[in-house]
One Martini backbone bead per residue (centre of mass of N, CA, C, O) as a GRO file, in nm:
protein
   69
    1MET     BB    1  21.020   1.255   1.874
    2CYS     BB    2  20.981   0.928   1.954
    3GLY     BB    3  21.073   0.785   1.697
    4GLN     BB    4  21.355   0.916   1.682
    5LEU     BB    5  21.461   0.800   1.943
    6LEU     BB    6  21.438   0.509   1.852
    7ARG     BB    7  21.619   0.523   1.611
    8ARG     BB    8  21.875   0.618   1.773
    9ALA     BB    9  21.847   0.340   1.950
   10GLY     BB   10  21.786   0.106   1.725
   11LYS     BB   11  21.456   0.094   1.712
   12LEU     BB   12  21.322   0.057   1.416
   13ASP     BB   13  21.045  -0.093   1.443
   14GLU     BB   14  20.929   0.107   1.652
   15ALA     BB   15  20.963   0.368   1.487
   16ILE     BB   16  20.789   0.284   1.241
   17ASN     BB   17  20.529   0.229   1.397
   18THR     BB   18  20.498   0.513   1.503
   19PHE     BB   19  20.483   0.661   1.235
   20LEU     BB   20  20.243   0.492   1.114
   21GLN     BB   21  20.042   0.594   1.337
   22LEU     BB   22  20.075   0.914   1.271
   23LEU     BB   23  20.003   0.950   0.973
   24PRO     BB   24  19.683   0.941   0.976
   25MET     BB   25  19.649   1.182   1.158
   26ALA     BB   26  19.786   1.394   0.981
   27THR     BB   27  19.614   1.342   0.727
   28GLN     BB   28  19.332   1.400   0.857
   29SER     BB   29  19.421   1.699   0.948
   30ASN     BB   30  19.584   1.832   0.703
   31ASP     BB   31  19.895   1.818   0.785
   32GLN     BB   32  20.154   1.861   0.567
   33LYS     BB   33  20.397   1.918   0.739
   34GLU     BB   34  20.369   1.667   0.918
   35VAL     BB   35  20.370   1.456   0.701
   36GLY     BB   36  20.651   1.531   0.594
   37LYS     BB   37  20.800   1.451   0.850
   38ILE     BB   38  20.710   1.153   0.864
   39LEU     BB   39  20.807   1.063   0.591
   40ASN     BB   40  21.102   1.132   0.647
   41ALA     BB   41  21.137   0.948   0.890
   42LEU     BB   42  21.078   0.687   0.741
   43GLN     BB   43  21.298   0.704   0.537
   44VAL     BB   44  21.533   0.693   0.743
   45ALA     BB   45  21.460   0.433   0.886
   46TYR     BB   46  21.470   0.252   0.628
   47ILE     BB   47  21.766   0.302   0.564
   48HIS     BB   48  21.878   0.199   0.835
   49ASP     BB   49  21.723  -0.088   0.762
   50ALA     BB   50  21.768  -0.157   0.453
   51LYS     BB   51  21.473  -0.046   0.318
   52PHE     BB   52  21.479   0.089   0.014
   53ASP     BB   53  21.186   0.051  -0.098
   54MET     BB   54  21.047   0.205   0.128
   55ALA     BB   55  21.202   0.463   0.118
   56LEU     BB   56  21.115   0.535  -0.170
   57ARG     BB   57  20.811   0.548  -0.116
   58TYR     BB   58  20.833   0.797   0.089
   59THR     BB   59  20.991   0.984  -0.100
   60LEU     BB   60  20.770   1.010  -0.326
   61ARG     BB   61  20.548   1.113  -0.143
   62LEU     BB   62  20.700   1.368  -0.049
   63LEU     BB   63  20.743   1.493  -0.323
   64ARG     BB   64  20.439   1.537  -0.386
   65ILE     BB   65  20.398   1.744  -0.164
   66ARG     BB   66  20.620   1.950  -0.234
   67ARG     BB   67  20.502   2.017  -0.526
   68ALA     BB   68  20.216   2.122  -0.402
   69GLU     BB   69  20.335   2.391  -0.247
   0.00000   0.00000   0.00000
């Protein structure tokens, strides 16, 4: 995933923007597995960027999806 490569390169803002652009597409296609991957990637990127409140937001959203499976 392009966003993960950006995150690994330290381009956290670009990575987060990429994931945020992909999330509505995955949600619209009702691909819960892909939504989960994107939410997890957002969580990791926000942790690396020390934005823990945002990381928690996406962690909780991912948890709701996982519980529904």
